[in-house]
C-alpha positions as CSV (number, residue, x, y, z in Angstrom):
1,M,87.9,161.4,45.7
2,K,85.4,164.1,45.1
3,K,81.8,162.9,44.7
4,I,80.4,166.1,43.2
5,L,81.9,167.5,40.0
6,L,81.6,171.1,38.8
7,P,79.1,171.4,35.9
8,V,81.9,172.8,33.6
9,I,83.9,169.5,34.1
10,V,80.9,167.3,33.3
11,V,80.0,169.4,30.2
12,A,83.5,169.3,28.9
13,V,83.8,165.5,29.3
14,C,80.4,164.9,27.7
15,S,81.1,167.2,24.7
16,C,84.4,165.4,24.1
17,A,82.8,162.0,24.4
18,F,79.9,162.6,22.0
19,F,81.3,165.1,19.6
20,M,85.0,164.4,19.8
21,A,85.7,168.1,19.3
22,C,88.4,168.2,22.0
23,K,89.7,164.6,21.9
24,Q,93.0,165.1,20.0
25,S,96.0,165.6,22.2
26,T,98.4,165.9,19.3
27,Q,97.1,168.0,16.5
28,P,98.0,167.6,12.8
29,G,100.7,170.2,11.8
30,S,102.1,170.4,15.3
31,G,105.4,168.7,14.2
32,N,104.5,165.6,16.1
33,T,103.0,162.3,14.9
34,Y,99.2,162.6,14.8
35,Y,97.0,159.7,15.8
36,P,93.2,159.7,16.0
37,T,91.2,159.5,19.2
38,F,89.9,156.1,20.0
39,L,86.7,156.2,22.0
40,T,85.7,152.5,21.6
41,I,87.9,149.4,21.6
42,N,86.9,145.8,22.1
43,Y,88.6,142.5,22.3
44,L,86.4,140.0,20.4
45,N,87.3,136.3,19.7
46,G,91.1,137.0,19.4
47,N,90.8,140.2,17.4
48,V,90.6,143.8,18.6
49,Y,88.2,146.3,17.0
50,A,88.7,150.0,17.5
51,A,86.7,153.0,16.4
52,A,88.0,156.5,16.0
53,D,86.9,159.8,14.5
54,S,88.8,158.7,11.4
55,G,87.1,155.3,11.0
56,T,87.1,151.7,12.2
57,Y,90.1,149.5,12.5
58,V,90.9,145.9,13.4
59,T,94.1,144.0,14.4
60,T,94.4,140.3,14.2
61,N,98.0,140.2,15.6
62,N,97.6,141.9,19.0
63,G,98.4,145.4,17.7
64,G,101.3,144.5,15.4
65,N,99.4,146.4,12.7
66,W,95.9,147.8,12.2
67,T,93.7,147.6,9.1
68,A,91.0,150.1,8.2
69,V,87.7,148.2,7.9
70,N,85.0,150.6,6.8
71,N,83.5,149.0,3.7
72,G,79.7,149.2,4.2
73,L,79.8,151.4,7.2
74,P,78.3,154.9,7.1
75,N,80.6,157.9,7.5
76,T,79.9,158.3,11.2
77,S,81.5,157.3,14.6
78,L,80.8,153.9,16.2
79,E,79.9,153.8,19.9
80,A,80.2,150.1,20.7
81,F,81.2,146.6,19.5
82,G,79.8,143.2,20.5
83,M,79.6,139.6,19.3
84,V,77.2,136.7,19.1
85,G,78.4,133.4,17.6
86,N,80.8,134.4,14.9
87,T,79.1,137.7,14.1
88,V,80.6,140.9,15.2
89,V,78.3,143.9,15.6
90,A,78.9,147.6,15.7
91,G,76.6,150.2,17.2
92,L,76.5,153.7,15.8
93,R,76.5,156.9,17.8
94,T,73.9,158.3,15.4
95,G,71.8,155.1,15.6
96,G,71.7,151.7,14.0
97,V,73.7,148.4,14.1
98,Y,76.0,146.9,11.4
99,V,77.3,143.4,11.4
100,T,80.2,141.5,9.9
101,T,81.1,137.9,9.6
102,N,84.5,138.4,7.9
103,T,86.5,140.4,10.4
104,G,85.2,143.7,9.2
105,A,86.0,143.2,5.5
106,T,82.4,144.1,4.8
107,W,79.6,145.4,7.0
108,T,75.8,145.1,6.6
109,A,73.1,147.1,8.3
110,F,70.9,145.1,10.7
111,N,68.2,147.3,12.1
112,T,64.8,145.7,11.7
113,G,62.8,146.4,14.8
114,L,65.6,148.5,16.4
115,G,64.5,152.1,15.8
116,A,66.8,155.0,15.2
117,N,68.2,155.6,18.7
118,P,72.0,155.7,19.3
119,V,73.5,152.4,20.3
120,T,75.7,152.5,23.4
121,G,76.7,149.0,24.2
122,F,76.1,145.2,23.8
123,A,76.0,142.2,26.0
124,T,75.6,138.5,25.1
125,I,74.0,135.6,27.0
126,G,74.1,132.3,25.0
127,N,72.6,133.0,21.6
128,N,71.0,136.2,22.7
129,L,72.6,139.5,21.8
130,F,71.3,142.6,23.8
131,A,71.8,146.1,22.6
132,A,71.7,149.2,24.9
133,T,70.3,152.3,23.3
134,T,69.1,155.7,24.3
135,G,65.6,154.2,23.8
136,G,65.9,151.1,26.0
137,V,67.2,147.6,25.6
138,Y,66.7,145.4,22.5
139,V,67.5,141.7,21.9
140,T,68.1,139.5,18.9
141,T,68.7,135.7,18.9
142,S,71.3,134.1,16.6
143,T,70.6,130.6,15.3
144,N,73.3,129.1,13.1
145,G,74.5,132.5,12.1
146,T,71.0,133.9,11.3
147,M,69.8,136.7,13.6
148,T,66.1,137.4,14.3
149,S,64.7,140.9,14.2
150,W,65.3,143.2,17.2
151,T,62.7,143.1,20.0
152,A,62.4,145.7,22.7
153,V,63.0,144.3,26.2
154,S,62.6,147.3,28.4
155,N,59.7,146.4,30.7
156,G,60.5,148.0,34.1
157,L,63.2,150.4,32.9
158,G,62.4,153.7,34.5
159,D,65.2,155.4,32.5
160,M,65.3,154.5,28.8
161,I,68.7,156.2,28.2
162,V,71.0,153.2,28.7
163,R,74.6,154.1,28.8
164,A,76.2,150.7,29.6
165,L,75.1,147.1,29.5
166,I,76.9,143.9,30.8
167,A,76.1,140.3,31.4
168,N,77.4,138.5,34.4
169,N,76.4,135.0,35.8
170,G,73.3,134.9,33.7
171,N,72.1,138.4,34.7
172,L,71.9,141.6,32.8
173,Y,72.9,144.9,34.2
174,A,71.9,148.2,32.6
175,G,73.4,151.5,33.6
176,T,71.2,154.5,32.8
177,A,71.8,158.2,32.4
178,D,70.1,159.4,35.5
179,S,68.5,156.6,37.5
180,G,71.4,154.2,38.3
181,V,71.6,150.5,37.6
182,Y,68.8,148.0,36.7
183,I,69.1,144.2,36.8
184,S,67.3,141.6,34.7
185,T,67.4,138.0,35.8
186,N,65.2,136.7,32.9
187,N,66.9,137.8,29.7
188,G,65.4,141.3,29.7
189,A,61.8,140.3,30.1
190,S,61.7,142.5,33.2
191,W,64.0,144.9,35.0
192,K,64.4,146.0,38.6
193,L,66.2,149.2,39.8
194,V,68.9,148.1,42.3
195,T,70.2,151.5,43.2
196,D,66.9,152.8,44.5
197,G,67.6,154.6,47.8
198,V,71.3,154.0,47.5
199,F,72.1,157.3,45.7
200,A,70.5,160.7,45.5
201,P,68.2,161.3,42.5
202,D,69.8,161.9,39.1
203,V,72.9,159.7,39.7
204,S,74.7,159.4,36.3
205,L,76.4,156.2,35.2
206,H,79.5,156.1,33.0
207,G,80.7,152.5,33.0
208,L,80.0,148.9,34.1
209,A,82.3,145.9,34.6
210,A,82.2,142.6,36.4
211,N,84.7,140.3,38.1
212,G,83.2,137.1,39.4
213,T,80.4,138.0,41.8
214,A,81.6,141.7,42.0
215,I,79.9,144.4,39.9
216,F,81.7,147.7,39.3
217,A,80.1,150.9,38.3
218,L,81.3,154.5,37.7
219,F,78.6,156.7,39.3
220,N,79.3,160.3,38.6
221,Y,82.8,159.3,37.5
222,V,83.5,157.6,40.8
223,P,84.0,153.8,41.1
224,Y,81.7,151.7,43.2
225,R,81.4,148.0,43.9
226,S,78.5,145.7,44.6
227,T,78.9,142.1,45.7
228,N,75.2,141.3,46.1
229,N,73.8,141.9,42.6
230,G,73.4,145.6,43.2
231,S,71.5,145.5,46.5
232,S,74.3,147.6,48.1
233,W,77.2,149.6,46.8
234,Q,80.5,150.7,48.3
235,D,82.7,153.6,47.2
236,I,86.1,152.2,46.2
237,S,87.8,155.4,45.2
238,Y,90.1,155.5,48.2
239,G,93.7,155.3,46.8
240,L,92.8,156.9,43.5
241,P,94.0,160.5,42.8
242,N,92.1,163.1,44.8
243,N,93.0,166.0,42.5
244,G,89.8,166.5,40.6
245,D,90.6,163.9,37.9
246,I,87.7,161.7,37.0
247,A,87.4,157.9,36.5
248,G,86.2,157.8,32.9
249,S,86.6,154.1,32.0
250,I,86.7,150.7,33.7
251,T,87.3,147.1,32.8
252,V,88.5,143.8,34.2
253,S,91.5,141.8,33.2
254,G,91.9,138.4,34.9
255,N,91.6,139.2,38.6
256,D,92.5,142.8,38.2
257,V,90.1,145.8,38.0
258,I,91.5,148.6,35.9
259,V,90.3,152.3,36.0
260,G,91.3,154.9,33.5
261,M,91.7,158.3,35.2
262,D,91.6,161.3,32.9
263,G,94.8,163.2,33.5
264,S,96.3,160.6,35.9
265,G,96.7,157.5,33.8
266,L,95.8,153.9,34.7
267,Y,95.2,152.3,38.1
268,F,95.0,148.6,38.9
269,S,93.5,146.8,41.8
270,S,94.0,143.1,42.5
271,D,91.5,143.0,45.4
272,N,88.4,144.3,43.8
273,G,89.1,148.0,44.5
274,N,90.3,147.8,48.1
275,N,93.7,149.1,47.1
276,W,94.9,150.8,43.9
277,T,98.3,151.0,42.2
278,A,99.4,153.4,39.4
279,M,100.6,151.4,36.4
280,N,101.9,153.9,33.8
281,N,105.4,152.9,32.8
282,G,105.4,153.8,29.1
283,Y,101.8,155.1,29.2
284,T,102.0,158.7,28.0
285,A,98.4,159.4,27.1
286,L,96.7,162.3,28.9
287,Y,93.1,161.0,28.4
288,T,91.9,157.4,28.6
289,Y,88.6,156.8,26.9
290,S,88.2,153.0,26.5
291,L,89.7,149.8,27.9
292,T,89.5,146.2,26.8
293,A,91.3,143.0,27.8
294,G,91.7,139.4,26.5
295,N,94.2,136.6,26.5
296,G,96.5,138.4,28.8
297,N,96.6,141.6,26.7
298,I,95.2,145.0,27.7
299,F,94.4,147.6,25.1
300,V,93.7,151.2,25.8
301,G,92.0,153.7,23.5
302,T,93.3,157.2,24.1
303,G,93.4,160.7,22.7
304,S,96.8,159.9,21.2
305,G,96.3,156.4,19.7
306,I,96.3,152.9,21.2
307,F,98.5,151.5,23.9
308,L,99.1,147.8,24.7
309,S,100.3,145.9,27.8
310,T,101.2,142.3,27.6
311,N,102.4,142.0,31.3
312,N,99.4,143.1,33.3
313,G,100.2,146.8,33.1
314,T,103.8,146.6,34.2
315,T,104.8,148.3,30.9
316,W,102.9,149.9,28.1
317,T,103.8,150.3,24.4
318,A,102.1,152.5,21.8
319,V,100.7,150.2,19.0
320,N,99.7,152.6,16.2
321,N,101.1,150.9,13.0
322,G,98.5,151.4,10.3
323,L,96.4,154.0,12.2
């Protein structure tokens, strides 16, 4: 797989991701069914939350039908979902966090101490909920459903534009816009760069996932793996399409690592990226923007609605009822 992308490709992808101007593969009035573009989708406590340019939706029956849940939300796109206790949180691309305790029936702003930076992701360790923003990492603690004000926990972050955040085995990993990946072993009190010297300067990160002791990252849209908390990284793109398509999303389902290739569909690895297999039977989307998995189900947010697999990617079905 190519490690260096032409600037025009990077610009096109970024403009799609943040402004959604070119995300719709089937346009209204084309004679075909139109579905919105889903950039964010998360499996949380048995329910799936999805955000599109047309609003926010939830399914409580594994995609059987979707319900719009926008009461209390501003008229803007969501970037990420998370959960602490029984509270679901949503981060806005324009800045701010909203919370719901009733499966999205109503949302309330929760921004004390957070600032106005766009929110790009969430991670949870115990009762602590961490938010990744373009101004660093913040934390709130939930006690019996009551959440404290947000507190900045960015000491040691050399790049404050955090694009992805995950928790694994008690550690936090923050993927940044230009500096690579940082690790915190103390709930965000301090951070250490773990990609220093591994990549050339200005490496750009576009996704993080974890499977046991293995950490996966999309550096410059290429998948890498670390099995020693980020001390070293291995390119695991061999076996993925080498035609200029990029790896734009990544997640883990059970023992499988899944990568969404823009233009080439979905690829699965059951050995942490040593080998890849295309799994696209029934999957007709051109662009894959978000992946989530839970309870044996895999949901994919695309430029033409949402797809579901209940058999580990063997077959896919469009699940767009209510969208």
